[in-house]
PDB file of N, CA, C and O in Angstrom, chain B, residues numbered from 101:
ATOM      1  N   MET B 101       7.992   8.778   4.245  1.00  0.00           N
ATOM      2  CA  MET B 101       7.610  10.038   3.568  1.00  0.00           C
ATOM      3  C   MET B 101       6.235  10.538   3.699  1.00  0.00           C
ATOM      4  O   MET B 101       5.895  11.698   3.930  1.00  0.00           O
ATOM      5  N   LEU B 102       5.416   9.405   3.503  1.00  0.00           N
ATOM      6  CA  LEU B 102       3.966   9.684   3.741  1.00  0.00           C
ATOM      7  C   LEU B 102       3.635  10.351   5.184  1.00  0.00           C
ATOM      8  O   LEU B 102       2.755  11.207   5.267  1.00  0.00           O
ATOM      9  N   ASP B 103       4.315   9.960   6.224  1.00  0.00           N
ATOM     10  CA  ASP B 103       4.046  10.601   7.491  1.00  0.00           C
ATOM     11  C   ASP B 103       4.433  12.029   7.462  1.00  0.00           C
ATOM     12  O   ASP B 103       3.786  12.827   8.139  1.00  0.00           O
ATOM     13  N   GLU B 104       5.502  12.451   6.687  1.00  0.00           N
ATOM     14  CA  GLU B 104       5.953  13.827   6.672  1.00  0.00           C
ATOM     15  C   GLU B 104       4.903  14.662   5.935  1.00  0.00           C
ATOM     16  O   GLU B 104       4.598  15.795   6.308  1.00  0.00           O
ATOM     17  N   MET B 105       4.331  14.016   4.808  1.00  0.00           N
ATOM     18  CA  MET B 105       3.287  14.614   3.980  1.00  0.00           C
ATOM     19  C   MET B 105       2.083  15.054   4.941  1.00  0.00           C
ATOM     20  O   MET B 105       1.547  16.162   4.979  1.00  0.00           O
ATOM     21  N   LYS B 106       1.791  13.946   5.691  1.00  0.00           N
ATOM     22  CA  LYS B 106       0.561  14.107   6.638  1.00  0.00           C
ATOM     23  C   LYS B 106       0.814  15.314   7.620  1.00  0.00           C
ATOM     24  O   LYS B 106      -0.104  16.087   7.891  1.00  0.00           O
ATOM     25  N   ILE B 107       2.030  15.453   8.129  1.00  0.00           N
ATOM     26  CA  ILE B 107       2.239  16.495   9.146  1.00  0.00           C
ATOM     27  C   ILE B 107       2.120  17.856   8.352  1.00  0.00           C
ATOM     28  O   ILE B 107       1.515  18.776   8.903  1.00  0.00           O
ATOM     29  N   VAL B 108       2.658  18.045   7.091  1.00  0.00           N
ATOM     30  CA  VAL B 108       2.590  19.308   6.423  1.00  0.00           C
ATOM     31  C   VAL B 108       1.064  19.488   6.109  1.00  0.00           C
ATOM     32  O   VAL B 108       0.563  20.611   6.161  1.00  0.00           O
ATOM     33  N   ALA B 109       0.337  18.395   5.787  1.00  0.00           N
ATOM     34  CA  ALA B 109      -1.135  18.680   5.398  1.00  0.00           C
ATOM     35  C   ALA B 109      -1.872  19.063   6.709  1.00  0.00           C
ATOM     36  O   ALA B 109      -2.871  19.779   6.635  1.00  0.00           O
ATOM     37  N   ARG B 110      -1.455  18.651   7.811  1.00  0.00           N
ATOM     38  CA  ARG B 110      -2.122  18.986   9.079  1.00  0.00           C
ATOM     39  C   ARG B 110      -1.797  20.283   9.533  1.00  0.00           C
ATOM     40  O   ARG B 110      -2.681  20.984  10.027  1.00  0.00           O
ATOM     41  N   ASP B 111      -0.487  20.740   9.412  1.00  0.00           N
ATOM     42  CA  ASP B 111      -0.029  21.971   9.938  1.00  0.00           C
ATOM     43  C   ASP B 111      -0.026  23.124   8.989  1.00  0.00           C
ATOM     44  O   ASP B 111       0.071  24.267   9.435  1.00  0.00           O
ATOM     45  N   TYR B 112      -0.119  22.912   7.800  1.00  0.00           N
ATOM     46  CA  TYR B 112      -0.125  23.973   6.862  1.00  0.00           C
ATOM     47  C   TYR B 112      -1.352  23.804   5.892  1.00  0.00           C
ATOM     48  O   TYR B 112      -1.246  23.236   4.805  1.00  0.00           O
ATOM     49  N   LYS B 113      -2.476  24.319   6.346  1.00  0.00           N
ATOM     50  CA  LYS B 113      -3.728  24.116   5.620  1.00  0.00           C
ATOM     51  C   LYS B 113      -3.770  24.752   4.399  1.00  0.00           C
ATOM     52  O   LYS B 113      -4.577  24.366   3.554  1.00  0.00           O
ATOM     53  N   ASP B 114      -2.903  25.814   4.145  1.00  0.00           N
ATOM     54  CA  ASP B 114      -2.946  26.535   2.769  1.00  0.00           C
ATOM     55  C   ASP B 114      -2.249  25.844   1.718  1.00  0.00           C
ATOM     56  O   ASP B 114      -2.294  26.264   0.562  1.00  0.00           O
ATOM     57  N   VAL B 115      -1.557  24.730   2.066  1.00  0.00           N
ATOM     58  CA  VAL B 115      -0.916  23.918   1.072  1.00  0.00           C
ATOM     59  C   VAL B 115      -1.935  22.901   0.512  1.00  0.00           C
ATOM     60  O   VAL B 115      -2.368  22.033   1.270  1.00  0.00           O
ATOM     61  N   SER B 116      -2.342  22.959  -0.770  1.00  0.00           N
ATOM     62  CA  SER B 116      -3.256  22.057  -1.357  1.00  0.00           C
ATOM     63  C   SER B 116      -2.723  20.573  -1.311  1.00  0.00           C
ATOM     64  O   SER B 116      -1.504  20.409  -1.263  1.00  0.00           O
ATOM     65  N   PRO B 117      -3.545  19.510  -1.321  1.00  0.00           N
ATOM     66  CA  PRO B 117      -3.097  18.165  -1.448  1.00  0.00           C
ATOM     67  C   PRO B 117      -2.311  17.950  -2.857  1.00  0.00           C
ATOM     68  O   PRO B 117      -1.336  17.203  -2.940  1.00  0.00           O
ATOM     69  N   GLU B 118      -2.817  18.655  -3.912  1.00  0.00           N
ATOM     70  CA  GLU B 118      -2.152  18.563  -5.146  1.00  0.00           C
ATOM     71  C   GLU B 118      -0.697  18.947  -5.098  1.00  0.00           C
ATOM     72  O   GLU B 118       0.203  18.289  -5.619  1.00  0.00           O
ATOM     73  N   SER B 119      -0.529  20.191  -4.358  1.00  0.00           N
ATOM     74  CA  SER B 119       0.895  20.752  -4.353  1.00  0.00           C
ATOM     75  C   SER B 119       1.741  19.884  -3.378  1.00  0.00           C
ATOM     76  O   SER B 119       2.925  19.659  -3.627  1.00  0.00           O
ATOM     77  N   LEU B 120       1.167  19.430  -2.342  1.00  0.00           N
ATOM     78  CA  LEU B 120       1.932  18.497  -1.490  1.00  0.00           C
ATOM     79  C   LEU B 120       2.316  17.147  -2.152  1.00  0.00           C
ATOM     80  O   LEU B 120       3.421  16.674  -1.883  1.00  0.00           O
ATOM     81  N   LEU B 121       1.534  16.536  -2.944  1.00  0.00           N
ATOM     82  CA  LEU B 121       1.907  15.409  -3.742  1.00  0.00           C
ATOM     83  C   LEU B 121       3.025  15.718  -4.639  1.00  0.00           C
ATOM     84  O   LEU B 121       4.016  14.993  -4.723  1.00  0.00           O
ATOM     85  N   LYS B 122       2.850  16.856  -5.343  1.00  0.00           N
ATOM     86  CA  LYS B 122       3.979  17.262  -6.310  1.00  0.00           C
ATOM     87  C   LYS B 122       5.342  17.588  -5.482  1.00  0.00           C
ATOM     88  O   LYS B 122       6.442  17.281  -5.942  1.00  0.00           O
ATOM     89  N   MET B 123       5.212  18.117  -4.451  1.00  0.00           N
ATOM     90  CA  MET B 123       6.447  18.360  -3.654  1.00  0.00           C
ATOM     91  C   MET B 123       7.209  16.984  -3.277  1.00  0.00           C
ATOM     92  O   MET B 123       8.436  16.884  -3.293  1.00  0.00           O
ATOM     93  N   ALA B 124       6.329  15.942  -2.936  1.00  0.00           N
ATOM     94  CA  ALA B 124       6.975  14.647  -2.546  1.00  0.00           C
ATOM     95  C   ALA B 124       7.361  13.839  -3.725  1.00  0.00           C
ATOM     96  O   ALA B 124       8.085  12.860  -3.544  1.00  0.00           O
ATOM     97  N   THR B 125       6.928  14.167  -4.996  1.00  0.00           N
ATOM     98  CA  THR B 125       7.166  13.299  -6.142  1.00  0.00           C
ATOM     99  C   THR B 125       8.002  14.067  -7.121  1.00  0.00           C
ATOM    100  O   THR B 125       9.220  14.101  -6.946  1.00  0.00           O
ATOM    101  N   ILE B 126       7.475  14.663  -8.097  1.00  0.00           N
ATOM    102  CA  ILE B 126       8.166  15.335  -9.252  1.00  0.00           C
ATOM    103  C   ILE B 126       9.175  16.411  -8.819  1.00  0.00           C
ATOM    104  O   ILE B 126      10.288  16.507  -9.337  1.00  0.00           O
ATOM    105  N   HIS B 127       8.688  17.284  -7.755  1.00  0.00           N
ATOM    106  CA  HIS B 127       9.680  18.246  -7.236  1.00  0.00           C
ATOM    107  C   HIS B 127      10.821  17.709  -6.498  1.00  0.00           C
ATOM    108  O   HIS B 127      11.929  18.233  -6.612  1.00  0.00           O
ATOM    109  N   GLY B 128      10.614  16.669  -5.728  1.00  0.00           N
ATOM    110  CA  GLY B 128      11.682  15.998  -5.149  1.00  0.00           C
ATOM    111  C   GLY B 128      12.628  15.311  -5.985  1.00  0.00           C
ATOM    112  O   GLY B 128      13.820  15.268  -5.680  1.00  0.00           O
ATOM    113  N   ALA B 129      12.186  14.792  -6.980  1.00  0.00           N
ATOM    114  CA  ALA B 129      13.013  14.196  -7.974  1.00  0.00           C
ATOM    115  C   ALA B 129      13.886  15.145  -8.748  1.00  0.00           C
ATOM    116  O   ALA B 129      15.027  14.839  -9.093  1.00  0.00           O
ATOM    117  N   ARG B 130      13.301  16.351  -9.026  1.00  0.00           N
ATOM    118  CA  ARG B 130      14.006  17.490  -9.695  1.00  0.00           C
ATOM    119  C   ARG B 130      15.077  17.985  -8.711  1.00  0.00           C
ATOM    120  O   ARG B 130      16.237  18.179  -9.073  1.00  0.00           O
ATOM    121  N   ALA B 131      14.683  18.169  -7.552  1.00  0.00           N
ATOM    122  CA  ALA B 131      15.755  18.575  -6.472  1.00  0.00           C
ATOM    123  C   ALA B 131      16.868  17.637  -6.507  1.00  0.00           C
ATOM    124  O   ALA B 131      18.000  18.086  -6.328  1.00  0.00           O
ATOM    125  N   LEU B 132      16.696  16.377  -6.717  1.00  0.00           N
ATOM    126  CA  LEU B 132      17.820  15.430  -6.619  1.00  0.00           C
ATOM    127  C   LEU B 132      18.492  15.218  -7.936  1.00  0.00           C
ATOM    128  O   LEU B 132      19.505  14.520  -7.996  1.00  0.00           O
ATOM    129  N   GLY B 133      17.956  15.811  -9.038  1.00  0.00           N
ATOM    130  CA  GLY B 133      18.441  15.553 -10.364  1.00  0.00           C
ATOM    131  C   GLY B 133      18.103  14.289 -10.967  1.00  0.00           C
ATOM    132  O   GLY B 133      18.806  13.753 -11.824  1.00  0.00           O
ATOM    133  N   LEU B 134      17.002  13.802 -10.509  1.00  0.00           N
ATOM    134  CA  LEU B 134      16.424  12.417 -11.024  1.00  0.00           C
ATOM    135  C   LEU B 134      15.117  12.454 -11.798  1.00  0.00           C
ATOM    136  O   LEU B 134      14.508  11.443 -12.145  1.00  0.00           O
ATOM    137  N   GLU B 135      14.729  13.729 -12.044  1.00  0.00           N
ATOM    138  CA  GLU B 135      13.456  13.831 -12.822  1.00  0.00           C
ATOM    139  C   GLU B 135      13.248  13.061 -14.152  1.00  0.00           C
ATOM    140  O   GLU B 135      12.134  12.800 -14.605  1.00  0.00           O
ATOM    141  N   ASP B 136      14.419  12.724 -14.731  1.00  0.00           N
ATOM    142  CA  ASP B 136      14.384  11.902 -16.001  1.00  0.00           C
ATOM    143  C   ASP B 136      14.150  10.514 -15.647  1.00  0.00           C
ATOM    144  O   ASP B 136      13.863   9.755 -16.573  1.00  0.00           O
ATOM    145  N   LYS B 137      14.225  10.039 -14.440  1.00  0.00           N
ATOM    146  CA  LYS B 137      14.199   8.581 -14.118  1.00  0.00           C
ATOM    147  C   LYS B 137      12.863   8.334 -13.133  1.00  0.00           C
ATOM    148  O   LYS B 137      12.202   7.300 -13.230  1.00  0.00           O
ATOM    149  N   VAL B 138      12.559   9.319 -12.241  1.00  0.00           N
ATOM    150  CA  VAL B 138      11.447   9.083 -11.196  1.00  0.00           C
ATOM    151  C   VAL B 138      10.641  10.334 -11.052  1.00  0.00           C
ATOM    152  O   VAL B 138      10.950  11.368 -11.644  1.00  0.00           O
ATOM    153  N   GLY B 139       9.581  10.231 -10.242  1.00  0.00           N
ATOM    154  CA  GLY B 139       8.823  11.426  -9.920  1.00  0.00           C
ATOM    155  C   GLY B 139       7.622  11.549 -10.407  1.00  0.00           C
ATOM    156  O   GLY B 139       6.773  12.205  -9.803  1.00  0.00           O
ATOM    157  N   SER B 140       7.358  10.917 -11.614  1.00  0.00           N
ATOM    158  CA  SER B 140       6.140  10.875 -12.256  1.00  0.00           C
ATOM    159  C   SER B 140       5.946   9.615 -13.078  1.00  0.00           C
ATOM    160  O   SER B 140       6.936   9.014 -13.496  1.00  0.00           O
ATOM    161  N   LEU B 141       4.738   9.195 -13.323  1.00  0.00           N
ATOM    162  CA  LEU B 141       4.443   8.052 -14.075  1.00  0.00           C
ATOM    163  C   LEU B 141       4.396   8.305 -15.526  1.00  0.00           C
ATOM    164  O   LEU B 141       3.342   8.699 -16.027  1.00  0.00           O
ATOM    165  N   GLU B 142       5.453   8.112 -16.247  1.00  0.00           N
ATOM    166  CA  GLU B 142       5.639   8.367 -17.751  1.00  0.00           C
ATOM    167  C   GLU B 142       6.382   7.210 -18.258  1.00  0.00           C
ATOM    168  O   GLU B 142       7.132   6.535 -17.553  1.00  0.00           O
ATOM    169  N   VAL B 143       6.128   6.976 -19.635  1.00  0.00           N
ATOM    170  CA  VAL B 143       6.922   6.042 -20.421  1.00  0.00           C
ATOM    171  C   VAL B 143       8.391   6.361 -20.303  1.00  0.00           C
ATOM    172  O   VAL B 143       8.806   7.512 -20.442  1.00  0.00           O
ATOM    173  N   GLY B 144       9.210   5.285 -20.035  1.00  0.00           N
ATOM    174  CA  GLY B 144      10.563   5.304 -19.948  1.00  0.00           C
ATOM    175  C   GLY B 144      11.103   5.622 -18.552  1.00  0.00           C
ATOM    176  O   GLY B 144      12.314   5.569 -18.335  1.00  0.00           O
ATOM    177  N   LYS B 145      10.164   5.972 -17.545  1.00  0.00           N
ATOM    178  CA  LYS B 145      10.623   6.154 -16.232  1.00  0.00           C
ATOM    179  C   LYS B 145      10.383   4.947 -15.422  1.00  0.00           C
ATOM    180  O   LYS B 145       9.538   4.112 -15.746  1.00  0.00           O
ATOM    181  N   GLU B 146      11.178   4.842 -14.289  1.00  0.00           N
ATOM    182  CA  GLU B 146      10.809   3.660 -13.365  1.00  0.00           C
ATOM    183  C   GLU B 146       9.616   3.885 -12.738  1.00  0.00           C
ATOM    184  O   GLU B 146       9.259   4.977 -12.296  1.00  0.00           O
ATOM    185  N   ALA B 147       8.832   2.602 -12.684  1.00  0.00           N
ATOM    186  CA  ALA B 147       7.619   2.726 -12.067  1.00  0.00           C
ATOM    187  C   ALA B 147       7.560   2.429 -10.560  1.00  0.00           C
ATOM    188  O   ALA B 147       7.265   1.325 -10.102  1.00  0.00           O
ATOM    189  N   ASP B 148       7.876   3.545  -9.812  1.00  0.00           N
ATOM    190  CA  ASP B 148       7.815   3.423  -8.355  1.00  0.00           C
ATOM    191  C   ASP B 148       6.545   3.985  -7.767  1.00  0.00           C
ATOM    192  O   ASP B 148       6.294   5.185  -7.876  1.00  0.00           O
ATOM    193  N   LEU B 149       5.764   3.175  -7.167  1.00  0.00           N
ATOM    194  CA  LEU B 149       4.498   3.736  -6.696  1.00  0.00           C
ATOM    195  C   LEU B 149       3.904   2.813  -5.628  1.00  0.00           C
ATOM    196  O   LEU B 149       4.289   1.650  -5.510  1.00  0.00           O
ATOM    197  N   ILE B 150       3.021   3.321  -4.904  1.00  0.00           N
ATOM    198  CA  ILE B 150       2.250   2.680  -3.754  1.00  0.00           C
ATOM    199  C   ILE B 150       0.810   2.942  -4.107  1.00  0.00           C
ATOM    200  O   ILE B 150       0.474   3.925  -4.767  1.00  0.00           O
ATOM    201  N   ALA B 151      -0.075   1.991  -3.629  1.00  0.00           N
ATOM    202  CA  ALA B 151      -1.504   2.138  -3.761  1.00  0.00           C
ATOM    203  C   ALA B 151      -2.030   2.034  -2.239  1.00  0.00           C
ATOM    204  O   ALA B 151      -1.546   1.184  -1.491  1.00  0.00           O
ATOM    205  N   LEU B 152      -2.891   2.795  -1.864  1.00  0.00           N
ATOM    206  CA  LEU B 152      -3.407   2.883  -0.531  1.00  0.00           C
ATOM    207  C   LEU B 152      -4.899   2.650  -0.518  1.00  0.00           C
ATOM    208  O   LEU B 152      -5.584   3.132  -1.419  1.00  0.00           O
ATOM    209  N   ALA B 153      -5.451   1.925   0.471  1.00  0.00           N
ATOM    210  CA  ALA B 153      -6.892   1.709   0.538  1.00  0.00           C
ATOM    211  C   ALA B 153      -7.653   2.959   0.713  1.00  0.00           C
ATOM    212  O   ALA B 153      -7.299   3.818   1.519  1.00  0.00           O
ATOM    213  N   ALA B 154      -8.629   3.060   0.012  1.00  0.00           N
ATOM    214  CA  ALA B 154      -9.619   4.225   0.095  1.00  0.00           C
ATOM    215  C   ALA B 154     -11.031   4.002  -0.382  1.00  0.00           C
ATOM    216  O   ALA B 154     -11.220   3.194  -1.292  1.00  0.00           O
ATOM    217  N   ASP B 155     -12.022   4.645   0.152  1.00  0.00           N
ATOM    218  CA  ASP B 155     -13.249   4.436  -0.254  1.00  0.00           C
ATOM    219  C   ASP B 155     -13.588   5.108  -1.559  1.00  0.00           C
ATOM    220  O   ASP B 155     -12.873   6.043  -1.919  1.00  0.00           O
ATOM    221  N   ALA B 156     -14.611   4.725  -2.309  1.00  0.00           N
ATOM    222  CA  ALA B 156     -14.870   5.129  -3.642  1.00  0.00           C
ATOM    223  C   ALA B 156     -15.446   6.503  -3.642  1.00  0.00           C
ATOM    224  O   ALA B 156     -15.411   7.123  -4.705  1.00  0.00           O
ATOM    225  N   THR B 157     -16.013   7.103  -2.504  1.00  0.00           N
ATOM    226  CA  THR B 157     -16.643   8.378  -2.480  1.00  0.00           C
ATOM    227  C   THR B 157     -15.689   9.480  -2.081  1.00  0.00           C
ATOM    228  O   THR B 157     -16.059  10.637  -2.281  1.00  0.00           O
ATOM    229  N   SER B 158     -14.565   9.270  -1.568  1.00  0.00           N
ATOM    230  CA  SER B 158     -13.681  10.196  -1.062  1.00  0.00           C
ATOM    231  C   SER B 158     -12.857  10.960  -2.161  1.00  0.00           C
ATOM    232  O   SER B 158     -12.670  10.411  -3.247  1.00  0.00           O
ATOM    233  N   ARG B 159     -12.411  12.086  -1.929  1.00  0.00           N
ATOM    234  CA  ARG B 159     -11.511  12.819  -2.813  1.00  0.00           C
ATOM    235  C   ARG B 159     -10.105  12.118  -2.553  1.00  0.00           C
ATOM    236  O   ARG B 159      -9.575  12.234  -1.448  1.00  0.00           O
ATOM    237  N   PRO B 160      -9.542  11.436  -3.513  1.00  0.00           N
ATOM    238  CA  PRO B 160      -8.312  10.679  -3.360  1.00  0.00           C
ATOM    239  C   PRO B 160      -7.208  11.440  -2.754  1.00  0.00           C
ATOM    240  O   PRO B 160      -6.565  10.880  -1.867  1.00  0.00           O
ATOM    241  N   LEU B 161      -6.911  12.585  -3.092  1.00  0.00           N
ATOM    242  CA  LEU B 161      -5.764  13.242  -2.495  1.00  0.00           C
ATOM    243  C   LEU B 161      -5.891  13.738  -1.077  1.00  0.00           C
ATOM    244  O   LEU B 161      -4.937  13.841  -0.306  1.00  0.00           O
ATOM    245  N   GLU B 162      -7.240  14.059  -0.770  1.00  0.00           N
ATOM    246  CA  GLU B 162      -7.555  14.580   0.662  1.00  0.00           C
ATOM    247  C   GLU B 162      -7.645  13.303   1.413  1.00  0.00           C
ATOM    248  O   GLU B 162      -7.227  13.365   2.569  1.00  0.00           O
ATOM    249  N   ALA B 163      -8.125  12.094   0.982  1.00  0.00           N
ATOM    250  CA  ALA B 163      -8.145  10.871   1.739  1.00  0.00           C
ATOM    251  C   ALA B 163      -6.818  10.323   2.015  1.00  0.00           C
ATOM    252  O   ALA B 163      -6.654   9.608   3.004  1.00  0.00           O
ATOM    253  N   LEU B 164      -5.781  10.623   1.155  1.00  0.00           N
ATOM    254  CA  LEU B 164      -4.472  10.254   1.448  1.00  0.00           C
ATOM    255  C   LEU B 164      -3.864  10.809   2.730  1.00  0.00           C
ATOM    256  O   LEU B 164      -2.995  10.167   3.320  1.00  0.00           O
ATOM    257  N   PHE B 165      -4.278  11.931   3.155  1.00  0.00           N
ATOM    258  CA  PHE B 165      -3.713  12.685   4.270  1.00  0.00           C
ATOM    259  C   PHE B 165      -4.690  12.650   5.588  1.00  0.00           C
ATOM    260  O   PHE B 165      -4.297  13.093   6.667  1.00  0.00           O
ATOM    261  N   CYS B 166      -5.882  12.137   5.427  1.00  0.00           N
ATOM    262  CA  CYS B 166      -6.847  12.203   6.485  1.00  0.00           C
ATOM    263  C   CYS B 166      -6.626  11.241   7.625  1.00  0.00           C
ATOM    264  O   CYS B 166      -6.894  11.579   8.778  1.00  0.00           O
ATOM    265  N   LYS B 167      -6.120   9.989   7.317  1.00  0.00           N
ATOM    266  CA  LYS B 167      -5.875   8.945   8.348  1.00  0.00           C
ATOM    267  C   LYS B 167      -4.925   7.943   7.838  1.00  0.00           C
ATOM    268  O   LYS B 167      -4.520   7.940   6.676  1.00  0.00           O
ATOM    269  N   ASP B 168      -4.576   7.079   8.752  1.00  0.00           N
ATOM    270  CA  ASP B 168      -3.800   5.947   8.239  1.00  0.00           C
ATOM    271  C   ASP B 168      -4.552   5.103   7.222  1.00  0.00           C
ATOM    272  O   ASP B 168      -5.703   4.718   7.428  1.00  0.00           O
ATOM    273  N   ARG B 169      -3.868   4.829   6.124  1.00  0.00           N
ATOM    274  CA  ARG B 169      -4.543   4.091   5.098  1.00  0.00           C
ATOM    275  C   ARG B 169      -3.616   2.684   4.816  1.00  0.00           C
ATOM    276  O   ARG B 169      -2.394   2.797   4.728  1.00  0.00           O
ATOM    277  N   ALA B 170      -4.172   1.563   4.702  1.00  0.00           N
ATOM    278  CA  ALA B 170      -3.464   0.313   4.535  1.00  0.00           C
ATOM    279  C   ALA B 170      -2.780   0.370   3.115  1.00  0.00           C
ATOM    280  O   ALA B 170      -3.371   0.779   2.116  1.00  0.00           O
ATOM    281  N   THR B 171      -1.642  -0.022   3.122  1.00  0.00           N
ATOM    282  CA  THR B 171      -0.863  -0.065   1.849  1.00  0.00           C
ATOM    283  C   THR B 171      -1.379  -1.295   1.160  1.00  0.00           C
ATOM    284  O   THR B 171      -1.329  -2.377   1.746  1.00  0.00           O
ATOM    285  N   VAL B 172      -1.831  -1.201   0.049  1.00  0.00           N
ATOM    286  CA  VAL B 172      -2.340  -2.563  -0.759  1.00  0.00           C
ATOM    287  C   VAL B 172      -1.427  -3.012  -1.941  1.00  0.00           C
ATOM    288  O   VAL B 172      -1.559  -4.098  -2.506  1.00  0.00           O
ATOM    289  N   PHE B 173      -0.512  -2.101  -2.256  1.00  0.00           N
ATOM    290  CA  PHE B 173       0.324  -2.431  -3.463  1.00  0.00           C
ATOM    291  C   PHE B 173       1.507  -1.521  -3.379  1.00  0.00           C
ATOM    292  O   PHE B 173       1.384  -0.313  -3.179  1.00  0.00           O
ATOM    293  N   THR B 174       2.776  -2.186  -3.549  1.00  0.00           N
ATOM    294  CA  THR B 174       3.929  -1.386  -3.748  1.00  0.00           C
ATOM    295  C   THR B 174       4.724  -1.948  -4.968  1.00  0.00           C
ATOM    296  O   THR B 174       4.848  -3.162  -5.131  1.00  0.00           O
ATOM    297  N   MET B 175       5.277  -0.996  -5.849  1.00  0.00           N
ATOM    298  CA  MET B 175       6.155  -1.328  -6.920  1.00  0.00           C
ATOM    299  C   MET B 175       7.226  -0.448  -6.995  1.00  0.00           C
ATOM    300  O   MET B 175       7.060   0.766  -6.881  1.00  0.00           O
ATOM    301  N   VAL B 176       8.486  -1.040  -7.206  1.00  0.00           N
ATOM    302  CA  VAL B 176       9.725  -0.229  -7.396  1.00  0.00           C
ATOM    303  C   VAL B 176      10.345  -0.657  -8.582  1.00  0.00           C
ATOM    304  O   VAL B 176      10.480  -1.859  -8.807  1.00  0.00           O
ATOM    305  N   ALA B 177      10.772   0.286  -9.432  1.00  0.00           N
ATOM    306  CA  ALA B 177      11.397  -0.015 -10.798  1.00  0.00           C
ATOM    307  C   ALA B 177      10.650  -1.046 -11.541  1.00  0.00           C
ATOM    308  O   ALA B 177      11.240  -1.914 -12.185  1.00  0.00           O
ATOM    309  N   GLY B 178       9.289  -0.967 -11.462  1.00  0.00           N
ATOM    310  CA  GLY B 178       8.463  -1.893 -12.150  1.00  0.00           C
ATOM    311  C   GLY B 178       8.248  -3.205 -11.673  1.00  0.00           C
ATOM    312  O   GLY B 178       7.635  -4.036 -12.342  1.00  0.00           O
ATOM    313  N   LYS B 179       8.712  -3.438 -10.567  1.00  0.00           N
ATOM    314  CA  LYS B 179       8.716  -4.749  -9.970  1.00  0.00           C
ATOM    315  C   LYS B 179       7.744  -4.722  -8.709  1.00  0.00           C
ATOM    316  O   LYS B 179       7.949  -3.931  -7.788  1.00  0.00           O
ATOM    317  N   VAL B 180       6.713  -5.589  -8.703  1.00  0.00           N
ATOM    318  CA  VAL B 180       5.814  -5.579  -7.580  1.00  0.00           C
ATOM    319  C   VAL B 180       6.514  -6.193  -6.389  1.00  0.00           C
ATOM    320  O   VAL B 180       6.976  -7.330  -6.483  1.00  0.00           O
ATOM    321  N   LEU B 181       6.615  -5.493  -5.272  1.00  0.00           N
ATOM    322  CA  LEU B 181       7.201  -5.903  -4.055  1.00  0.00           C
ATOM    323  C   LEU B 181       6.245  -6.356  -3.014  1.00  0.00           C
ATOM    324  O   LEU B 181       6.609  -7.154  -2.150  1.00  0.00           O
ATOM    325  N   TYR B 182       5.004  -5.869  -3.057  1.00  0.00           N
ATOM    326  CA  TYR B 182       3.998  -6.178  -2.174  1.00  0.00           C
ATOM    327  C   TYR B 182       2.650  -6.050  -2.780  1.00  0.00           C
ATOM    328  O   TYR B 182       2.352  -5.070  -3.464  1.00  0.00           O
ATOM    329  N   LYS B 183       1.781  -7.088  -2.522  1.00  0.00           N
ATOM    330  CA  LYS B 183       0.439  -6.970  -2.979  1.00  0.00           C
ATOM    331  C   LYS B 183      -0.431  -7.593  -1.847  1.00  0.00           C
ATOM    332  O   LYS B 183      -0.302  -8.777  -1.537  1.00  0.00           O
ATOM    333  N   ALA B 184      -1.357  -6.727  -1.214  1.00  0.00           N
ATOM    334  CA  ALA B 184      -2.093  -7.108  -0.080  1.00  0.00           C
ATOM    335  C   ALA B 184      -3.291  -7.998  -0.492  1.00  0.00           C
ATOM    336  O   ALA B 184      -3.597  -8.144  -1.675  1.00  0.00           O
ATOM    337  N   ASN B 185      -3.946  -8.576   0.511  1.00  0.00           N
ATOM    338  CA  ASN B 185      -5.237  -9.239   0.183  1.00  0.00           C
ATOM    339  C   ASN B 185      -6.203  -8.317  -0.486  1.00  0.00           C
ATOM    340  O   ASN B 185      -6.428  -7.203  -0.012  1.00  0.00           O
ATOM    341  N   GLU B 186      -6.788  -8.752  -1.583  1.00  0.00           N
ATOM    342  CA  GLU B 186      -7.699  -7.878  -2.287  1.00  0.00           C
ATOM    343  C   GLU B 186      -9.039  -7.504  -1.581  1.00  0.00           C
ATOM    344  O   GLU B 186      -9.768  -6.596  -1.980  1.00  0.00           O
ATOM    345  N   ASN B 187      -9.287  -8.261  -0.533  1.00  0.00           N
ATOM    346  CA  ASN B 187     -10.503  -7.952   0.246  1.00  0.00           C
ATOM    347  C   ASN B 187     -10.331  -7.178   1.470  1.00  0.00           C
ATOM    348  O   ASN B 187     -11.027  -7.398   2.461  1.00  0.00           O
ATOM    349  N   LEU B 188      -9.379  -6.230   1.435  1.00  0.00           N
ATOM    350  CA  LEU B 188      -9.264  -5.273   2.504  1.00  0.00           C
ATOM    351  C   LEU B 188     -10.536  -4.371   2.631  1.00  0.00           C
ATOM    352  O   LEU B 188     -11.273  -4.018   1.710  1.00  0.00           O
ATOM    353  N   LYS B 189     -10.645  -4.066   3.982  1.00  0.00           N
ATOM    354  CA  LYS B 189     -11.764  -3.187   4.381  1.00  0.00           C
ATOM    355  C   LYS B 189     -11.465  -1.784   3.993  1.00  0.00           C
ATOM    356  O   LYS B 189     -10.347  -1.404   4.339  1.00  0.00           O
ATOM    357  N   ARG B 190     -12.168  -0.964   3.384  1.00  0.00           N
ATOM    358  CA  ARG B 190     -11.802   0.322   3.018  1.00  0.00           C
ATOM    359  C   ARG B 190     -12.740   1.188   3.909  1.00  0.00           C
ATOM    360  O   ARG B 190     -13.957   1.043   4.030  1.00  0.00           O
ATOM    361  N   GLU B 191     -11.881   2.191   4.559  1.00  0.00           N
ATOM    362  CA  GLU B 191     -12.707   3.009   5.489  1.00  0.00           C
ATOM    363  C   GLU B 191     -12.864   4.441   4.893  1.00  0.00           C
ATOM    364  O   GLU B 191     -12.089   4.951   4.083  1.00  0.00           O
ATOM    365  N   ALA B 192     -13.893   4.966   5.375  1.00  0.00           N
ATOM    366  CA  ALA B 192     -14.129   6.346   4.843  1.00  0.00           C
ATOM    367  C   ALA B 192     -13.330   7.353   5.634  1.00  0.00           C
ATOM    368  O   ALA B 192     -12.822   7.030   6.708  1.00  0.00           O
ATOM    369  N   CYS B 193     -13.218   8.455   5.175  1.00  0.00           N
ATOM    370  CA  CYS B 193     -12.319   9.521   5.817  1.00  0.00           C
ATOM    371  C   CYS B 193     -12.913  10.221   6.913  1.00  0.00           C
ATOM    372  O   CYS B 193     -12.281  11.098   7.502  1.00  0.00           O
TER     373      CYS B 193
END
């Protein structure tokens, strides 16, 4: 899914990073009729998320689409599935 988001960000410059993230999360969940379970981080919803390496000075949403970022954490339904070494090198965009 992240690769598809990067393609849209690259090819459709008029789509903001915020809009693109919503398309891939809450709007996708609504389209599937699952917005009461997933698509946003809220009390009572399943905690499905990933964390990607990023530098502290970049704009987080823009950095998400600028290059490949190492996955540092993955959680599905509130269960941690993956946690990378906490000493990962973080690259600037």
